N, C-alpha and C positions, 0 to 999 in steps of 0.2 A: 937648508932649513929656513923657514920664514920667521923673521923678527917681528914680535907682536907685544902689545900691552895687554895684560890680563886684568879684567874686572871680576873681582871675587864677590859673588852675591851671597848674602846671608839671610837676613830678615827683610832686606830691601829689594824685594822682587818686583821692580818696576823700572821703566826707562824714563818716565817723565820726572823731571826735577831730581835727577840722580847725580850728585856731585862727582862721584868716582867715574862714572861713565863719561860725563862731560870733560873731566880733567884728562882721562885717558885719550879722548878723541882729539885733544889739542896738541898732540905731539907728532902727528904725521904718520904714525905707525898703525897697521891694522889692529883690530881689537878682537880678542876672544873673551867670552864669558864663561865663568866656571861656578858651579854650585856643588858643594860637597855635602852630602847628607851624612850627618854625624850619627853613627850607629847608637850612640848613647841615648838618642832621643826615643828609641824603642824600649829602653830599659826603665824599670821603676826607680823612683827616687829613694833615698835612704829611709824615707818614711812610708814607703810602700805605695806611693801614688804614681799613676802613669804620667810620664812626661808628655807623651803625645798619644791621644786617642785616635780612633778610626776617623772621626769627622775632621779632626785637624790634619791628619794625614792625607785625607781626600782633598781638603782645601789647599794643602801644600802642593800636591800633584797638579791640581788645576791651575794654581798660580804659576808653577814652573812651565806648564804647557803654554800659558798665556805669555809669559816672559820670552819663551823660545820663539813663539810666533812673532812678537813685537821686535825682538832682536833680528830675526831673519829678514824683516822688512828693511833693516839697516845694514844688511849683509854682515852681520855679526853672529858667529856660531855660538851656541850655548852648549857646554859639556856638563852633563850632570853625572856625578859619580856617587855610587852607593858602596863605597869601599874605603879601605885605608888610604891615608895620604900618600904613602909610598907608591902604591900601585897607580893612583891617579896622576901623581907627578911623573912617573915613568912614561905613562901614555902620552902626556903632554910634551915632555922633553924629547920624545922620539920624533915629534912632528914640528915643534916650535922652539925658537930661541926667545925666551920670555925676558923682555927688557925690564918691566916694572909690574908690580901688583898694585891695583887700586881697590880699596875696600873701605867700608864704613867702620867707624869706631863701635865696637860692641862692648857693653859693660860686663857681660857674663864671662866667667872664668872658663867654662867649656869652649865657648866661641873663640876666645883669645888663644887658648892652647891649640885648638884645631888650626887656626890661621897661622900661628907661629910654626907649627909642625909642617904645614903645607909649604910655607915659605922656605923653610930649611930644606925640605925634600926637593923643591924646585931649584935650590941654589941661587935664588934671586935676592940681591942685596937691597934693591930699592922697593920699599913698601910705602905707599902714599895712603894715609888714612884721612877720612873726612867725617866730620860730625854731620849727621843728617837726621838725627832723632828729635831735636828740639827746635822750637820756633826761633830761639835766639841762640846762635852759635857760641860756645864757650869762649872763643877768641874775641867775641864782641862784648863780653861782659865789661861793665864800666870799672871794675876793680878786680884785683887778683883775690883768690880765695883767702889768702892770709890777711887781706884788708876787709874782709866781709864784716859788715856792721853786726853788732851783737843782737839787735832787735830786728824782727821781721819788718816792722813798719819803716824803720830807717832804710833798710835794704830795698823795700818796695818803692819808697820815694826816689832813691837814686836810680833804680831801674826805669821807672816811669819818666823821669827827667831826661833820660838819655837812651831810651829803647830804640833799637834799630832792627827791624825785621828785614832780612835779605829778600830780594825779589826772587821769584821762581826762575829756574834755569831751564833752557830747552834742551 
């Protein structure tokens, strides 16, 4: 079996400036990419609204196609699964020994539950999470949340005095 690092793609369907992909590539192991389509996306919300309409589904399909093509140029296969985590994990475990999972921090409960279930099914203990949604990484904030000033203006002044935007990564 081939030992690999797994980059778990969720809403970050790009290779440019992708912290998880960059981190996974720095450990000398081959990389595989995985996208799990969460079946809950096709269900209605508790309020009766569609989570994902046809246009968004089409955009997702096109984005995954583009991601697969871009990863192929780097000799990284992308596996897209439209099924439960157990089946996807079994397919991957039959071909690969997965050393670590690299993923972006997602604030949504559904995304967190899916990732944890997938990690459990893969029996992988190393999960490396990266913040990639904000201009300023939470680890770069000049204070901890418990020290957050009570007024917005005070917080803004502290941020502007010490703001540090990380450079893009290749």
